[in-house]
C-alpha positions in Angstrom: 8.4 -7.5 -22.6 9.5 -11.2 -23.3 6.8 -13.3 -24.4 6.6 -16.1 -22.0 6.0 -20.1 -21.9 5.1 -22.5 -19.6 8.9 -23.8 -20.5 10.5 -20.6 -20.5 8.2 -19.0 -16.5 11.4 -18.9 -14.3 12.3 -17.1 -10.5 8.9 -16.7 -9.2 6.6 -17.6 -11.9 3.6 -15.7 -12.2 2.3 -13.1 -10.0 -1.0 -11.6 -10.2 -2.0 -7.8 -9.2 -4.6 -7.5 -6.1 -6.2 -4.0 -4.9 -7.1 -2.6 -2.5 -9.4 0.7 -2.0 -10.0 2.3 1.1 -10.6 6.3 1.3 -14.6 4.9 0.8 -17.6 8.5 1.7 -17.6 9.9 4.7 -14.0 8.0 5.3 -12.3 9.9 3.2 -8.1 10.6 2.9 -7.2 14.4 4.4 -3.9 15.0 2.9 -2.2 17.9 4.8 -3.5 20.9 3.1 -6.7 19.4 3.5 -8.3 18.5 0.4 -9.5 15.1 0.4 -9.2 11.9 -1.7 -12.1 9.5 -2.7 -12.2 7.1 -3.0 -8.0 5.5 -3.1 -7.0 2.6 -4.9 -4.2 0.7 -4.0 -2.4 -2.1 -6.5 -0.3 -4.4 -4.8 1.7 -8.2 -5.3 2.7 -10.5 -3.6 5.3 -13.0 -3.7 5.7 -16.1 -1.7 4.4 -17.2 1.7 4.7 -15.4 4.7 6.1 -16.2 7.7 4.8 -16.6 10.9 6.0 -13.3 13.0 5.6 -11.6 9.5 9.4 -10.8 9.4 9.4 -11.7 5.8 7.6 -9.2 4.1 9.5 -6.4 2.0 7.3 -2.8 0.2 9.4 -1.7 -2.5 7.1 1.7 -3.4 8.2 2.6 -6.7 5.6 4.9 -7.9 8.1 6.1 -11.3 6.9 3.3 -13.0 3.5 3.9 -13.2 2.3 0.3 -12.3 2.9 -2.2 -9.2 4.4 -4.8 -10.9 7.4 -5.2 -9.7 9.1 -9.4 -10.3 7.7 -12.0 -12.1 5.5 -12.6 -15.4 1.5 -11.9 -15.6 0.3 -13.6 -17.7 1.5 -13.6 -20.9 4.3 -11.3 -20.4 7.3 -11.1 -18.2 9.7 -8.1 -16.9 12.0 -8.0 -14.7 13.1 -4.7 -11.9 14.2 -6.6 -8.9 16.4 -10.0 -9.7 
């Protein structure tokens, strides 16, 4: 990872990982096998602004990376998976 300072923060800039939790009991997430997951927490990042007709949204699934970070910089570090 690269140490980021204010002068080297380029591209989309600083991003923050956000979390959404769902499937809390009694509304568990039921798998095809019948097993239940509860609760389920998704980590995600947003970049830019969603336009009025919501046509500029892109969903990137990358479960093999082990986290939700795709582009931009977190406080103190940087990465370039996309862009």
